[in-house]
Each structure stands twice: as structure tokens, then as C-alpha cells.
N, C-alpha and C positions, 0 to 999 in steps of 0.2 A: 410967350413961343408955343407954350401947350395950347393954349386958347386957340391961337392962329390955326394950329394944327387940326384941332377938334373940328373948327368951323370948315377947314379944307374939306377933312372927312365926311363931314355931315352935307355939305354941299354935293360932293360926288355921290353920296349915297342917295341923296333928293334925285338927282338927274336919273340914275339908274330906276329908281323906283318909278318915276314919272314914266320912263321909256317903257317898263314893264307893263304900266296900268295902261298906257294911251292906246286908242281904240283907232288906230290910224288907217289911212287907205293902204291897199296892199303893195308892197315893194315891187312885185313883179307885174306890171300892167299887162293883161293878156290881150289879144285879138281873139275874140271868141267867135266859132263859126256857128249859128243856129240851125241846125239841120233837121228838117220835118216835111211832112208831106201835106201839111195843113198848120194854119196859125204862128208859121215861123216868123212872119213880117210882124204880127202884133206881138209875138213875144219878144223879139228882138228890140222892138220900140219901147215894151213896158221895161224891160230889164236895163236899156240904156239911160231910161229916166229915174230908177229906182236904185241900181247897184253900181256905186262910184267904183272908179278904178280899172275897169276894162271897158272895151267897145265891143258891141254884140251886132254882128251882122247875119241877116236872114239868108238860108239857101234853101232852094224848094228843091226837094230831091223826089218829088211826087212820081216823076216820069223819067229823070235822067240822072246819072250818076257823075258827081265830079271827079275827075282825075286826082291821084295821090299827090300829084305835083302841083296841081292847083291848090289842093287842101294845104299842103305843107308850106307853100309859098306864102299863103295868106292868113293863115290862122296858127294859134300857139295852142289852142284848145278848142274841143268841139263839145256842142252840146246837142244830143240826138234824144228826139222823141217822136210820137207819132200821134194823129188824130183819126181813129180807125186805121185797119190794115192796108197794106196797098201792096201790090206785087213787085216792086221796086225794093222791096225790104231787104232781100238777099244780096243784091248788088252792092246797094247801100252799106249794109253789115260788113261786107268783105273789104271795101274800100277804107271803112272808118277803122277797121282791125288793123289793117296795114300802116294806116296814120298811128295808132296807138302803139305799133311795133317800132315806130321810129323814135319812140320815146316821149310823144306829146300825149299829153292827157285826155282823156275823153270821159264827158260826163253824160248819164243817161237818166231820162225821167220817164214817168208815167205818160203814155202808155204803151212804152216799150215791151211790156210783157205780154202784150196781147199778139204781137207778130213773133214772138219767140216760139219756136218749134214745139215746145212741150207745153205751149198755151193751151187756153179751151179751146176745142174745135168749133165753139159756137162762133169765134170770130176769123174762122178760116186762116188760121197762122201760115204766112209765107216763111218763116225762119229768117235769121239775122246773119246766116253763113257765118264766115269766121269769127265773128265777133262773140258769137255764142261760147267760144271756147276760152276767152280771156274776160267775160263780164263776171260781175261778183256774184249773181243770183240767178237760179233758174225761177220759173214760176212755180206756183203751189199746186197746179194743174187747172186751176180756175182763174187765176190773175185778178186782176181789180175787182174787188167785191162789190162795188157801189153801195157800200154801206159806210158809216161813219167811223173814222180813224183818228186818234189822239196820241202823241209821243208820251211813251212812257220815261217819266224822268228819273226813275230809278234804274234805267237801264242806259243813261247818257255817259259814255265814256270820255273822260277828259282828252280832248284832241283837237287838232285846228279844225276839223270838219264839225264840231260841235261847240265852238267858242261862241260865248253869248247867247247861245239857244237854251231855251228852257221849256217852251211850249210851241206845238205845231198841231194843227187840227185840219181835218178835212171832212166834208160831207159825203164824199163818194169817190172821189178821184185820187184813190192815193191805195198803197198796198197789195196783197196778194203774191208775195214773193216767198222765196225759200233760199237762204244763205249757202253758198257752195262750201264744201270743207276747204278751209286753207283762205277763205276771204275774211276781212277784217270789218267786223259789224261795231259800229260806233253808237248805235241808237234804235230801238225797237219802237213799235206800236205798242200800245197795251194791248189790242185786240190780236188774238192769235190768227195764224193763216188759216187756209182752208184744211190743213194737214195737222191742225191742233199744235202746231211750233211756234215759235216766235217768228214774228213777222218783221224783217229788217225795214227800218226807214231810211237808214243811212248807212252806206256801206261800200267797202272797196275792195280791190283786189290787185296785187301784183304780180305779174307774169313776165319775166325777164325785164325789157324795158319798158313793157305796156304798165299804164296806170288807168285802170278803170273804175269811175266813181258811179254810183247809183243812188240817187235820192229818189225814193219811192212817192213822190207826189207829182202831179201835173205842173209842169212849169209855165203853163199857158192859162192857168186858173184864173188870173185875173182877167182874162178876156173872155171867158166863157162862162164863168160863175162866180162873179166878184164878190158875192155875199156869202160863199159856201167853203171859206177856207178862213184860217187865223191864225195868230201866233207869229213865231219867228220866220216866217217865210222866206221873205228877201234875206234874211241874214244866212239861213241855210243855203241857199244859192250862192250868195257870196263867198261863203266858206268854201264849197265846193270850187269855186274858181280860183280863188286864193290858193287854196291848197294844190290845185291843179297847176296853177302858173307858177309856183314855187317848185315843181318837179316832185310832188306828192313826199316833201320830205318833212320831217318833225323839225323841233328846235336843235340846234347844233348841226343841221344839214344831214342828218341820219333818215334812212327810211327803215320800214320794218318789212322783212321777208314775208311773202304769203304764208300765212300761219292763222290759227286761231288765237294767237297770244292777244292780250289788250295793249292798245297802243298807249305808251306813256313817253311823255316828254323827256329829252335826254337830262334836262335840268328843271328843276321847279323853280318858282318865283323867287323863294327863300334862299335857295341855294345861288342863284343869281347875283341876289343883293349882297348875300355874304360875300361871293367874290369881289363884287365891286368895292365893299368896305376893305376887305384885304387890301385889294390894289392901291385904294386912295391912302390907306395908312402905309403902306411900303412908299408910296409917292412922298407923303409927308416927312416921313423919318429921313429919307434920302436927301430932301430939300434940305432939313436941318443940318445935317452933317454937311452937305456943301457950303453951307454958309459958315460952318466952324474952320473948315479947311482953308 
């Protein structure tokens, strides 16, 4: 009987451990709207081919702005980036902010910083309107530096946004940001920003119902410079959509309020495994008692 109970406990523990280690598709499949003034079609096609579990649809916002009703009816998450600044950015930023305030996540990518109102005058920024009040980063006054960037492994915080990520490199289409007070930064670039401060590579901010994630590299990189980036590029983007589709929640269903606190999952893998063992042991004992009664 003792041997049988031990095998029962071991089997349960093995199942729990396998679940913890599995790199499965995201639980929440998201419809992602890919908003840009250029390269939105190519980016949506590339992500559909390379990122499993979500569907990506291009939305051209170069000259027109979709309504909030259209966006909320068709998409669970938005990805917003641009290729050169454009005059419709303010209108687009306002409706994307409204989308975020409904509780639907927004993901930003380079060259979002170039149209931010505090971006370099070189790019004649138009501003992103209300979106600038809830995004995680300002620019560093210069924006994308067009110089090499590599992920600082020592800066990586254990978090759903960094799961499976160890390297990321860019020859020029990344960086140039400054985290806002209260934003949560889970990885920085090795290289400092123009202010001499840490340059956030992956950050997010929670403001009321809004969750805005900023991945500071160009999502359309594979279509414009396919040999000039490397590392866990697609895993970084997949993590952003997975995290957003899950409601920007950590394990255990918790969220972290906007603060500078490091994001730590509610239970470690070891704690989860121990819990599984205890439950299994209790089940085995109860089973033995029921047979004796």
C-alpha cells in the first residue's frame, strides 16, 4: 500500500512538473490589430507566420483613424508603431488610449518614440495625444539612436515578458527611451540612453484599467533589415502579446500596481511543485483511509 501511494504521489508530481516546464501556446489567443502608417501588412504577415497562438491583422492608420467601436469589436490587443512620422499620429494616439482605457492592452514598438511630443525636433514630431499620458516611457530627447543595441542580461527580471529571453540585438532600430516614474522595467539595453541613464528595452505601465507595454525595437525589422537584428526577437514579441492577452496578470492572477517594484511571480516553480506534492500526498492518505472504512 505504501509503495502504491508513493507511486501515486510521484505521478502527480511529475504531471505538475511537466506543466511548469512546458512551453505551450498561450492560453488566451488574441486578435491583434497591427496599426502603423507603413509596413503594417508585412509585419502582420510575418508575425502570423512566426508567432503561434495569436492572429495579426494589418490596420493602415496613415491617413484615417479607426473608431473605438471598430477597434474594440475586432481586436483584443493592439500593436502600434510607425515608419517615419505622420500627421495622423495624434488622432491615432487618442483612440488607442481610449482602447487601452477599456482594459484592452496596447503594445508599442519602435519607431513610436519619433512621433512622441518630446522626441527629437529632427523628426518633426506630431505627438500621440492622450496615449502619452499612459505609455511607459518618454524619449531621451533624441530617440532611436541608430546605433547598435544589445540586451543587458544582468538587467532581466523574471517575468512573463522575459520568459525564455536571454539575448536580443539590434544594429540600429532600437532604444532611445527613458522610463517614467512608476513604470515597470523588466529589461534594459546594455547601452545607456542619451541622458546617460538606463535605456529600457522592455517596460510596461498600468494606469487604472490600461496596460501599455513598450518593446523598444522595431517590430517590422524582418521586413526592412532582416540581417541586422538577432537573438530572441520573436519570443520577446510573443511574450508581449501573451502577457497582454492574459490581462497583464502574473501567475496567480495578480497584477502589479504602477510602481518601481520588481515584478515577481506570486509562486515560484518550487512552491508550486511542493503544493502539488502535498495535495497528492493528502489524496493518497484519504484514499487509503476510505479503503479501511
